[in-house]
C-alpha positions as protocol buffer text, in pm:
chain_id: "A"
residue {
  index: 1
  type: MET
  ca { x: 19779 y: 6295 z: 10663 }
}
residue {
  index: 2
  type: SER
  ca { x: 20115 y: 6261 z: 10843 }
}
residue {
  index: 3
  type: PHE
  ca { x: 20221 y: 6018 z: 10568 }
}
residue {
  index: 4
  type: ILE
  ca { x: 20153 y: 6280 z: 10303 }
}
residue {
  index: 5
  type: TRP
  ca { x: 20361 y: 6529 z: 10502 }
}
residue {
  index: 6
  type: ALA
  ca { x: 20640 y: 6271 z: 10519 }
}
residue {
  index: 7
  type: ILE
  ca { x: 20638 y: 6225 z: 10140 }
}
residue {
  index: 8
  type: ILE
  ca { x: 20624 y: 6596 z: 10068 }
}
residue {
  index: 9
  type: THR
  ca { x: 20901 y: 6677 z: 10320 }
}
residue {
  index: 10
  type: GLY
  ca { x: 21114 y: 6397 z: 10179 }
}
residue {
  index: 11
  type: PHE
  ca { x: 21067 y: 6521 z: 9822 }
}
residue {
  index: 12
  type: VAL
  ca { x: 21152 y: 6884 z: 9919 }
}
residue {
  index: 13
  type: LEU
  ca { x: 21462 y: 6781 z: 10116 }
}
residue {
  index: 14
  type: SER
  ca { x: 21585 y: 6558 z: 9836 }
}
residue {
  index: 15
  type: LEU
  ca { x: 21569 y: 6858 z: 9602 }
}
residue {
  index: 16
  type: VAL
  ca { x: 21731 y: 7099 z: 9851 }
}
residue {
  index: 17
  type: LEU
  ca { x: 22005 y: 6864 z: 9958 }
}
residue {
  index: 18
  type: LYS
  ca { x: 22040 y: 6714 z: 9609 }
}
residue {
  index: 19
  type: THR
  ca { x: 22073 y: 6364 z: 9750 }
}
residue {
  index: 20
  type: SER
  ca { x: 21840 y: 6072 z: 9792 }
}
residue {
  index: 21
  type: TRP
  ca { x: 21921 y: 6077 z: 10165 }
}
residue {
  index: 22
  type: GLY
  ca { x: 21713 y: 6394 z: 10187 }
}
residue {
  index: 23
  type: PHE
  ca { x: 21405 y: 6193 z: 10098 }
}
residue {
  index: 24
  type: PHE
  ca { x: 21461 y: 5945 z: 10381 }
}
residue {
  index: 25
  type: ILE
  ca { x: 21533 y: 6224 z: 10628 }
}
residue {
  index: 26
  type: GLY
  ca { x: 21206 y: 6383 z: 10520 }
}
residue {
  index: 27
  type: LEU
  ca { x: 21018 y: 6061 z: 10582 }
}
residue {
  index: 28
  type: PHE
  ca { x: 21149 y: 6077 z: 10938 }
}
residue {
  index: 29
  type: ILE
  ca { x: 21088 y: 6444 z: 11021 }
}
residue {
  index: 30
  type: GLY
  ca { x: 20774 y: 6497 z: 10810 }
}
residue {
  index: 31
  type: PRO
  ca { x: 20539 y: 6342 z: 11068 }
}
residue {
  index: 32
  type: MET
  ca { x: 20702 y: 6547 z: 11344 }
}
residue {
  index: 33
  type: LEU
  ca { x: 20645 y: 6865 z: 11144 }
}
residue {
  index: 34
  type: TYR
  ca { x: 20283 y: 6762 z: 11092 }
}
residue {
  index: 35
  type: GLN
  ca { x: 20235 y: 6700 z: 11465 }
}
residue {
  index: 36
  type: ALA
  ca { x: 20394 y: 7036 z: 11550 }
}
residue {
  index: 37
  type: PHE
  ca { x: 20159 y: 7207 z: 11300 }
}
residue {
  index: 38
  type: CYS
  ca { x: 19859 y: 7029 z: 11452 }
}
residue {
  index: 39
  type: ASN
  ca { x: 19969 y: 7122 z: 11802 }
}
residue {
  index: 40
  type: LYS
  ca { x: 19994 y: 7491 z: 11711 }
}
residue {
  index: 41
  type: LEU
  ca { x: 19663 y: 7491 z: 11532 }
}
residue {
  index: 42
  type: THR
  ca { x: 19479 y: 7321 z: 11819 }
}
residue {
  index: 43
  type: GLU
  ca { x: 19647 y: 7555 z: 12071 }
}
residue {
  index: 44
  type: GLN
  ca { x: 19526 y: 7861 z: 11883 }
}
residue {
  index: 45
  type: ARG
  ca { x: 19172 y: 7726 z: 11853 }
}
residue {
  index: 46
  type: THR
  ca { x: 19162 y: 7625 z: 12219 }
}
residue {
  index: 47
  type: HIS
  ca { x: 19274 y: 7969 z: 12333 }
}
residue {
  index: 48
  type: ALA
  ca { x: 19005 y: 8116 z: 12110 }
}
residue {
  index: 49
  type: ASN
  ca { x: 18731 y: 7925 z: 12302 }
}
residue {
  index: 50
  type: PRO
  ca { x: 18881 y: 7766 z: 12615 }
}
residue {
  index: 51
  type: THR
  ca { x: 18545 y: 7672 z: 12769 }
}
residue {
  index: 52
  type: LEU
  ca { x: 18399 y: 7502 z: 12460 }
}
residue {
  index: 53
  type: TYR
  ca { x: 18477 y: 7149 z: 12577 }
}
residue {
  index: 54
  type: LEU
  ca { x: 18319 y: 7192 z: 12920 }
}
residue {
  index: 55
  type: THR
  ca { x: 18011 y: 7369 z: 12788 }
}
residue {
  index: 56
  type: VAL
  ca { x: 17942 y: 7121 z: 12511 }
}
residue {
  index: 57
  type: VAL
  ca { x: 17985 y: 6812 z: 12730 }
}
residue {
  index: 58
  type: PHE
  ca { x: 17723 y: 6945 z: 12977 }
}
residue {
  index: 59
  type: GLU
  ca { x: 17494 y: 7069 z: 12698 }
}
residue {
  index: 60
  type: VAL
  ca { x: 17491 y: 6723 z: 12546 }
}
residue {
  index: 61
  type: LEU
  ca { x: 17441 y: 6570 z: 12894 }
}
residue {
  index: 62
  type: GLY
  ca { x: 17134 y: 6798 z: 12935 }
}
residue {
  index: 63
  type: HIS
  ca { x: 17014 y: 6693 z: 12588 }
}
residue {
  index: 64
  type: LEU
  ca { x: 17058 y: 6328 z: 12687 }
}
residue {
  index: 65
  type: SER
  ca { x: 16843 y: 6384 z: 12996 }
}
residue {
  index: 66
  type: LYS
  ca { x: 16574 y: 6559 z: 12795 }
}
residue {
  index: 67
  type: ALA
  ca { x: 16577 y: 6283 z: 12532 }
}
residue {
  index: 68
  type: LYS
  ca { x: 16421 y: 6043 z: 12784 }
}
residue {
  index: 69
  type: GLY
  ca { x: 16119 y: 6280 z: 12827 }
}
residue {
  index: 70
  type: VAL
  ca { x: 16075 y: 6515 z: 13117 }
}
residue {
  index: 71
  type: VAL
  ca { x: 16398 y: 6606 z: 13298 }
}
residue {
  index: 72
  type: THR
  ca { x: 16350 y: 6484 z: 13654 }
}
residue {
  index: 73
  type: GLN
  ca { x: 16514 y: 6579 z: 13977 }
}
residue {
  index: 74
  type: ASP
  ca { x: 16705 y: 6251 z: 13950 }
}
residue {
  index: 75
  type: ASP
  ca { x: 16851 y: 6370 z: 13616 }
}
residue {
  index: 76
  type: ILE
  ca { x: 16960 y: 6698 z: 13778 }
}
residue {
  index: 77
  type: ASN
  ca { x: 17111 y: 6511 z: 14071 }
}
residue {
  index: 78
  type: LEU
  ca { x: 17302 y: 6284 z: 13830 }
}
residue {
  index: 79
  type: ALA
  ca { x: 17443 y: 6590 z: 13650 }
}
residue {
  index: 80
  type: ARG
  ca { x: 17551 y: 6728 z: 13991 }
}
residue {
  index: 81
  type: GLN
  ca { x: 17719 y: 6401 z: 14072 }
}
residue {
  index: 82
  type: PHE
  ca { x: 17916 y: 6429 z: 13748 }
}
residue {
  index: 83
  type: MET
  ca { x: 18017 y: 6785 z: 13844 }
}
residue {
  index: 84
  type: ASP
  ca { x: 18133 y: 6649 z: 14182 }
}
residue {
  index: 85
  type: ARG
  ca { x: 18331 y: 6378 z: 14007 }
}
residue {
  index: 86
  type: LEU
  ca { x: 18505 y: 6645 z: 13803 }
}
residue {
  index: 87
  type: GLN
  ca { x: 18575 y: 6845 z: 14113 }
}
residue {
  index: 88
  type: LEU
  ca { x: 18461 y: 7170 z: 13944 }
}
residue {
  index: 89
  type: ASP
  ca { x: 18524 y: 7500 z: 14114 }
}
residue {
  index: 90
  type: SER
  ca { x: 18237 y: 7745 z: 14167 }
}
residue {
  index: 91
  type: ASN
  ca { x: 18286 y: 7927 z: 13831 }
}
residue {
  index: 92
  type: SER
  ca { x: 18313 y: 7609 z: 13630 }
}
residue {
  index: 93
  type: ARG
  ca { x: 18020 y: 7457 z: 13817 }
}
residue {
  index: 94
  type: GLN
  ca { x: 17803 y: 7759 z: 13731 }
}
residue {
  index: 95
  type: LEU
  ca { x: 17908 y: 7733 z: 13365 }
}
residue {
  index: 96
  type: ALA
  ca { x: 17826 y: 7358 z: 13368 }
}
residue {
  index: 97
  type: GLN
  ca { x: 17479 y: 7419 z: 13515 }
}
residue {
  index: 98
  type: GLU
  ca { x: 17400 y: 7685 z: 13255 }
}
residue {
  index: 99
  type: SER
  ca { x: 17523 y: 7455 z: 12981 }
}
residue {
  index: 100
  type: PHE
  ca { x: 17314 y: 7164 z: 13112 }
}
residue {
  index: 101
  type: ASN
  ca { x: 17002 y: 7387 z: 13099 }
}
residue {
  index: 102
  type: ARG
  ca { x: 17080 y: 7499 z: 12744 }
}
residue {
  index: 103
  type: GLY
  ca { x: 17101 y: 7138 z: 12634 }
}
residue {
  index: 104
  type: LYS
  ca { x: 16751 y: 7068 z: 12764 }
}
residue {
  index: 105
  type: VAL
  ca { x: 16571 y: 7304 z: 12525 }
}
residue {
  index: 106
  type: SER
  ca { x: 16374 y: 7129 z: 12250 }
}
residue {
  index: 107
  type: ASP
  ca { x: 16557 y: 7305 z: 11967 }
}
residue {
  index: 108
  type: TYR
  ca { x: 16907 y: 7245 z: 12100 }
}
residue {
  index: 109
  type: PRO
  ca { x: 17142 y: 7248 z: 11797 }
}
residue {
  index: 110
  type: LEU
  ca { x: 17318 y: 6920 z: 11877 }
}
residue {
  index: 111
  type: ARG
  ca { x: 17496 y: 6864 z: 11548 }
}
residue {
  index: 112
  type: SER
  ca { x: 17616 y: 7220 z: 11505 }
}
residue {
  index: 113
  type: ARG
  ca { x: 17762 y: 7231 z: 11857 }
}
residue {
  index: 114
  type: LEU
  ca { x: 17938 y: 6901 z: 11799 }
}
residue {
  index: 115
  type: LYS
  ca { x: 18075 y: 7038 z: 11474 }
}
residue {
  index: 116
  type: GLU
  ca { x: 18222 y: 7332 z: 11666 }
}
residue {
  index: 117
  type: LEU
  ca { x: 18392 y: 7104 z: 11912 }
}
residue {
  index: 118
  type: TYR
  ca { x: 18522 y: 6879 z: 11633 }
}
residue {
  index: 119
  type: ALA
  ca { x: 18663 y: 7181 z: 11447 }
}
residue {
  index: 120
  type: GLN
  ca { x: 18859 y: 7282 z: 11760 }
}
residue {
  index: 121
  type: TYR
  ca { x: 18990 y: 6936 z: 11841 }
}
residue {
  index: 122
  type: ARG
  ca { x: 18990 y: 6752 z: 11509 }
}
residue {
  index: 123
  type: TYR
  ca { x: 19368 y: 6703 z: 11531 }
}
residue {
  index: 124
  type: ARG
  ca { x: 19338 y: 6582 z: 11890 }
}
residue {
  index: 125
  type: ARG
  ca { x: 19168 y: 6246 z: 11850 }
}
residue {
  index: 126
  type: ASN
  ca { x: 19259 y: 6150 z: 12210 }
}
residue {
  index: 127
  type: VAL
  ca { x: 19066 y: 6450 z: 12341 }
}
residue {
  index: 128
  type: LEU
  ca { x: 18759 y: 6365 z: 12134 }
}
residue {
  index: 129
  type: ASN
  ca { x: 18783 y: 6004 z: 12252 }
}
residue {
  index: 130
  type: ILE
  ca { x: 18795 y: 6124 z: 12613 }
}
residue {
  index: 131
  type: PHE
  ca { x: 18488 y: 6343 z: 12545 }
}
residue {
  index: 132
  type: CYS
  ca { x: 18296 y: 6032 z: 12431 }
}
residue {
  index: 133
  type: GLU
  ca { x: 18410 y: 5832 z: 12734 }
}
residue {
  index: 134
  type: GLN
  ca { x: 18314 y: 6104 z: 12979 }
}
residue {
  index: 135
  type: LEU
  ca { x: 17978 y: 6161 z: 12813 }
}
residue {
  index: 136
  type: ILE
  ca { x: 17894 y: 5792 z: 12824 }
}
residue {
  index: 137
  type: HIS
  ca { x: 18017 y: 5767 z: 13180 }
}
residue {
  index: 138
  type: ALA
  ca { x: 17792 y: 6058 z: 13281 }
}
residue {
  index: 139
  type: ALA
  ca { x: 17494 y: 5907 z: 13101 }
}
residue {
  index: 140
  type: LEU
  ca { x: 17557 y: 5579 z: 13282 }
}
residue {
  index: 141
  type: VAL
  ca { x: 17546 y: 5731 z: 13632 }
}
residue {
  index: 142
  type: ASP
  ca { x: 17197 y: 5571 z: 13665 }
}
residue {
  index: 143
  type: GLY
  ca { x: 17331 y: 5244 z: 13529 }
}
residue {
  index: 144
  type: ASN
  ca { x: 17122 y: 5248 z: 13215 }
}
residue {
  index: 145
  type: LEU
  ca { x: 17129 y: 5369 z: 12853 }
}
residue {
  index: 146
  type: ASP
  ca { x: 16799 y: 5378 z: 12669 }
}
residue {
  index: 147
  type: GLU
  ca { x: 16743 y: 5379 z: 12294 }
}
residue {
  index: 148
  type: LYS
  ca { x: 16714 y: 5757 z: 12265 }
}
residue {
  index: 149
  type: GLU
  ca { x: 17039 y: 5807 z: 12455 }
}
residue {
  index: 150
  type: LEU
  ca { x: 17209 y: 5558 z: 12227 }
}
residue {
  index: 151
  type: GLN
  ca { x: 17088 y: 5752 z: 11924 }
}
residue {
  index: 152
  type: ILE
  ca { x: 17242 y: 6069 z: 12055 }
}
residue {
  index: 153
  type: LEU
  ca { x: 17570 y: 5894 z: 12130 }
}
residue {
  index: 154
  type: TYR
  ca { x: 17584 y: 5765 z: 11775 }
}
residue {
  index: 155
  type: ILE
  ca { x: 17519 y: 6118 z: 11645 }
}
residue {
  index: 156
  type: VAL
  ca { x: 17822 y: 6227 z: 11848 }
}
residue {
  index: 157
  type: ALA
  ca { x: 18023 y: 5950 z: 11674 }
}
residue {
  index: 158
  type: GLU
  ca { x: 17903 y: 6070 z: 11330 }
}
residue {
  index: 159
  type: GLU
  ca { x: 18004 y: 6427 z: 11394 }
}
residue {
  index: 160
  type: PHE
  ca { x: 18343 y: 6320 z: 11526 }
}
residue {
  index: 161
  type: ASN
  ca { x: 18401 y: 6087 z: 11237 }
}
residue {
  index: 162
  type: ILE
  ca { x: 18424 y: 5793 z: 11478 }
}
residue {
  index: 163
  type: PRO
  ca { x: 18301 y: 5461 z: 11327 }
}
residue {
  index: 164
  type: ARG
  ca { x: 17980 y: 5337 z: 11482 }
}
residue {
  index: 165
  type: GLN
  ca { x: 18152 y: 5014 z: 11579 }
}
residue {
  index: 166
  type: GLN
  ca { x: 18416 y: 5210 z: 11772 }
}
residue {
  index: 167
  type: MET
  ca { x: 18148 y: 5404 z: 11962 }
}
residue {
  index: 168
  type: THR
  ca { x: 17985 y: 5071 z: 12048 }
}
residue {
  index: 169
  type: ILE
  ca { x: 18318 y: 4957 z: 12190 }
}
residue {
  index: 170
  type: TYR
  ca { x: 18341 y: 5277 z: 12395 }
}
residue {
  index: 171
  type: ILE
  ca { x: 17994 y: 5215 z: 12530 }
}
residue {
  index: 172
  type: GLN
  ca { x: 18087 y: 4859 z: 12627 }
}
residue {
  index: 173
  type: MET
  ca { x: 18409 y: 4981 z: 12790 }
}
residue {
  index: 174
  type: MET
  ca { x: 18220 y: 5235 z: 12995 }
}
residue {
  index: 175
  type: MET
  ca { x: 17955 y: 4979 z: 13090 }
}
residue {
  index: 176
  type: GLY
  ca { x: 18232 y: 4754 z: 13213 }
}
residue {
  index: 177
  type: SER
  ca { x: 18385 y: 5048 z: 13400 }
}
residue {
  index: 178
  type: TYR
  ca { x: 18050 y: 5132 z: 13561 }
}
residue {
  index: 179
  type: HIS
  ca { x: 17991 y: 4779 z: 13692 }
}
residue {
  index: 180
  type: PHE
  ca { x: 18353 y: 4737 z: 13792 }
}
residue {
  index: 181
  type: HIS
  ca { x: 18337 y: 5066 z: 13981 }
}
residue {
  index: 182
  type: GLN
  ca { x: 17999 y: 4983 z: 14138 }
}
residue {
  index: 183
  type: HIS
  ca { x: 18121 y: 4643 z: 14258 }
}
residue {
  index: 184
  type: ASP
  ca { x: 18426 y: 4802 z: 14407 }
}
residue {
  index: 185
  type: TYR
  ca { x: 18229 y: 5047 z: 14615 }
}
residue {
  index: 186
  type: THR
  ca { x: 17956 y: 4804 z: 14720 }
}
residue {
  index: 187
  type: ASN
  ca { x: 18207 y: 4539 z: 14827 }
}
residue {
  index: 188
  type: GLN
  ca { x: 18479 y: 4743 z: 14993 }
}
residue {
  index: 189
  type: GLN
  ca { x: 18551 y: 4452 z: 15230 }
}
residue {
  index: 190
  type: HIS
  ca { x: 18684 y: 4265 z: 14922 }
}
residue {
  index: 191
  type: TYR
  ca { x: 18841 y: 4533 z: 14709 }
}
residue {
  index: 192
  type: GLN
  ca { x: 19063 y: 4836 z: 14755 }
}
residue {
  index: 193
  type: TYR
  ca { x: 19260 y: 5063 z: 14534 }
}
residue {
  index: 194
  type: GLN
  ca { x: 19625 y: 5115 z: 14614 }
}
residue {
  index: 195
  type: GLN
  ca { x: 19860 y: 5380 z: 14483 }
}
residue {
  index: 196
  type: SER
  ca { x: 20092 y: 5265 z: 14207 }
}
residue {
  index: 197
  type: ASN
  ca { x: 20268 y: 5473 z: 13943 }
}
residue {
  index: 198
  type: ASN
  ca { x: 20043 y: 5771 z: 14013 }
}
residue {
  index: 199
  type: TYR
  ca { x: 19741 y: 5565 z: 13919 }
}
residue {
  index: 200
  type: GLY
  ca { x: 19590 y: 5275 z: 14107 }
}
residue {
  index: 201
  type: GLY
  ca { x: 19635 y: 4909 z: 14160 }
}
residue {
  index: 202
  type: TYR
  ca { x: 19388 y: 4633 z: 14222 }
}
residue {
  index: 203
  type: ASN
  ca { x: 19409 y: 4431 z: 14537 }
}
residue {
  index: 204
  type: GLN
  ca { x: 19223 y: 4115 z: 14444 }
}
residue {
  index: 205
  type: GLY
  ca { x: 19091 y: 3935 z: 14747 }
}
residue {
  index: 206
  type: HIS
  ca { x: 18772 y: 3770 z: 14626 }
}
residue {
  index: 207
  type: SER
  ca { x: 18742 y: 3855 z: 14254 }
}
residue {
  index: 208
  type: THR
  ca { x: 18448 y: 3710 z: 14069 }
}
residue {
  index: 209
  type: GLN
  ca { x: 18396 y: 3601 z: 13711 }
}
residue {
  index: 210
  type: SER
  ca { x: 18176 y: 3909 z: 13666 }
}
residue {
  index: 211
  type: ASP
  ca { x: 18463 y: 4135 z: 13775 }
}
residue {
  index: 212
  type: LEU
  ca { x: 18690 y: 3968 z: 13527 }
}
residue {
  index: 213
  type: GLN
  ca { x: 18442 y: 4006 z: 13242 }
}
residue {
  index: 214
  type: ASN
  ca { x: 18408 y: 4376 z: 13321 }
}
residue {
  index: 215
  type: ALA
  ca { x: 18790 y: 4413 z: 13337 }
}
residue {
  index: 216
  type: TYR
  ca { x: 18816 y: 4284 z: 12978 }
}
residue {
  index: 217
  type: LYS
  ca { x: 18542 y: 4526 z: 12871 }
}
residue {
  index: 218
  type: ILE
  ca { x: 18733 y: 4819 z: 13027 }
}
residue {
  index: 219
  type: LEU
  ca { x: 19035 y: 4729 z: 12811 }
}
residue {
  index: 220
  type: GLY
  ca { x: 18809 y: 4687 z: 12507 }
}
residue {
  index: 221
  type: ILE
  ca { x: 18917 y: 4332 z: 12437 }
}
residue {
  index: 222
  type: GLU
  ca { x: 18770 y: 3984 z: 12441 }
}
residue {
  index: 223
  type: PRO
  ca { x: 18835 y: 3740 z: 12729 }
}
residue {
  index: 224
  type: SER
  ca { x: 18993 y: 3509 z: 12472 }
}
residue {
  index: 225
  type: ALA
  ca { x: 19259 y: 3771 z: 12379 }
}
residue {
  index: 226
  type: ASP
  ca { x: 19616 y: 3649 z: 12411 }
}
residue {
  index: 227
  type: ILE
  ca { x: 19869 y: 3814 z: 12642 }
}
residue {
  index: 228
  type: THR
  ca { x: 20026 y: 4026 z: 12366 }
}
residue {
  index: 229
  type: VAL
  ca { x: 19689 y: 4177 z: 12273 }
}
residue {
  index: 230
  type: ILE
  ca { x: 19609 y: 4244 z: 12641 }
}
residue {
  index: 231
  type: LYS
  ca { x: 19937 y: 4427 z: 12699 }
}
residue {
  index: 232
  type: ARG
  ca { x: 19899 y: 4626 z: 12380 }
}
residue {
  index: 233
  type: ALA
  ca { x: 19544 y: 4735 z: 12470 }
}
residue {
  index: 234
  type: TYR
  ca { x: 19657 y: 4832 z: 12821 }
}
residue {
  index: 235
  type: ARG
  ca { x: 19954 y: 5037 z: 12702 }
}
residue {
  index: 236
  type: LYS
  ca { x: 19744 y: 5214 z: 12436 }
}
residue {
  index: 237
  type: LEU
  ca { x: 19471 y: 5311 z: 12687 }
}
residue {
  index: 238
  type: MET
  ca { x: 19717 y: 5426 z: 12953 }
}
residue {
  index: 239
  type: ASN
  ca { x: 19896 y: 5635 z: 12694 }
}
residue {
  index: 240
  type: GLU
  ca { x: 19569 y: 5793 z: 12585 }
}
residue {
  index: 241
  type: HIS
  ca { x: 19470 y: 5873 z: 12943 }
}
residue {
  index: 242
  type: HIS
  ca { x: 19807 y: 6001 z: 13060 }
}
residue {
  index: 243
  type: PRO
  ca { x: 19736 y: 6335 z: 13234 }
}
residue {
  index: 244
  type: ASP
  ca { x: 20040 y: 6523 z: 13104 }
}
residue {
  index: 245
  type: LYS
  ca { x: 19971 y: 6417 z: 12748 }
}
residue {
  index: 246
  type: LEU
  ca { x: 19605 y: 6510 z: 12768 }
}
residue {
  index: 247
  type: VAL
  ca { x: 19684 y: 6853 z: 12902 }
}
residue {
  index: 248
  type: SER
  ca { x: 19937 y: 6910 z: 12626 }
}
residue {
  index: 249
  type: LYS
  ca { x: 19668 y: 6810 z: 12373 }
}
residue {
  index: 250
  type: GLY
  ca { x: 19425 y: 7067 z: 12507 }
}
residue {
  index: 251
  type: LEU
  ca { x: 19204 y: 6877 z: 12747 }
}
residue {
  index: 252
  type: PRO
  ca { x: 19059 y: 7137 z: 12990 }
}
residue {
  index: 253
  type: LYS
  ca { x: 19190 y: 7105 z: 13346 }
}
residue {
  index: 254
  type: GLU
  ca { x: 18834 y: 7067 z: 13468 }
}
residue {
  index: 255
  type: MET
  ca { x: 18804 y: 6738 z: 13284 }
}
residue {
  index: 256
  type: LEU
  ca { x: 19143 y: 6604 z: 13389 }
}
residue {
  index: 257
  type: GLU
  ca { x: 19029 y: 6445 z: 13717 }
}
residue {
  index: 258
  type: ALA
  ca { x: 18778 y: 6223 z: 13533 }
}
residue {
  index: 259
  type: ALA
  ca { x: 19051 y: 6110 z: 13295 }
}
residue {
  index: 260
  type: LYS
  ca { x: 19275 y: 6027 z: 13594 }
}
residue {
  index: 261
  type: LYS
  ca { x: 19001 y: 5818 z: 13753 }
}
residue {
  index: 262
  type: GLN
  ca { x: 18947 y: 5633 z: 13425 }
}
residue {
  index: 263
  type: ALA
  ca { x: 19323 y: 5561 z: 13419 }
}
residue {
  index: 264
  type: GLN
  ca { x: 19292 y: 5418 z: 13770 }
}
residue {
  index: 265
  type: GLU
  ca { x: 19020 y: 5181 z: 13655 }
}
residue {
  index: 266
  type: ILE
  ca { x: 19219 y: 5076 z: 13350 }
}
residue {
  index: 267
  type: GLN
  ca { x: 19512 y: 4998 z: 13577 }
}
residue {
  index: 268
  type: ALA
  ca { x: 19287 y: 4807 z: 13820 }
}
residue {
  index: 269
  type: ALA
  ca { x: 19128 y: 4606 z: 13537 }
}
residue {
  index: 270
  type: TYR
  ca { x: 19473 y: 4518 z: 13399 }
}
residue {
  index: 271
  type: ASP
  ca { x: 19597 y: 4409 z: 13737 }
}
residue {
  index: 272
  type: LEU
  ca { x: 19301 y: 4177 z: 13780 }
}
residue {
  index: 273
  type: ILE
  ca { x: 19349 y: 4025 z: 13434 }
}
residue {
  index: 274
  type: LYS
  ca { x: 19721 y: 3974 z: 13499 }
}
residue {
  index: 275
  type: ALA
  ca { x: 19643 y: 3796 z: 13826 }
}
residue {
  index: 276
  type: SER
  ca { x: 19384 y: 3571 z: 13663 }
}
residue {
  index: 277
  type: ARG
  ca { x: 19602 y: 3485 z: 13363 }
}
residue {
  index: 278
  type: GLY
  ca { x: 19926 y: 3458 z: 13563 }
}
residue {
  index: 279
  type: PHE
  ca { x: 20155 y: 3691 z: 13373 }
}
residue {
  index: 280
  type: LYS
  ca { x: 20359 y: 3997 z: 13466 }
}
């Protein structure tokens, strides 16, 4: 779409300025005009329903819990753990609990609610991607995704116009993040996070092959990837999870902490890969 704006802007400027240079100037500023338009549109929609993101993510989480059968106390505890991870205040926590309960009803309108969220953030692909990551991460709190949960995640992908293959990559990335995170906290004598560039670093003392495999999964790349591909994947993910950029794109502040923690794990995974491959 930005390409179309570039062409149209170029054509209009060439007519107004009566020079071919106007077309080339339009090619340059057209995408910026398109981005500004998208920013304004998303801002208006977000202000119209500022709690939509938080409510839908917990509704779908409740729906995921119900999909496995009866919602157990363990499911409720897992949802509470996710609320703790997001560091929700009392009002947001109450809203999340109510949303989780709505998602558990048998006739929960999954697709229509996802459509609402997509309509509000359709020009903010980063925010929708973060939604998918956080949803998968929440579903993985118990370390497992069953077939019914996978079906729901693929419905989310359909409604967000995300290719099924891309959603599979997100699932693999979050699986890698889960195991990487679990190993970190169950082997604290070997691993520790350190502050670096407002994110985290990885202090590798006794890294294992399993850690390394999970690190590649977190970056969404194969272990055979060359250094250029590794660096490109890392920069892309860190850019997508940059707190300031996410806030500017409409990510609710309640969800920002989870995005920051994911950025820490991306940094930690990259540091481990760098150490194992011997590059800077």
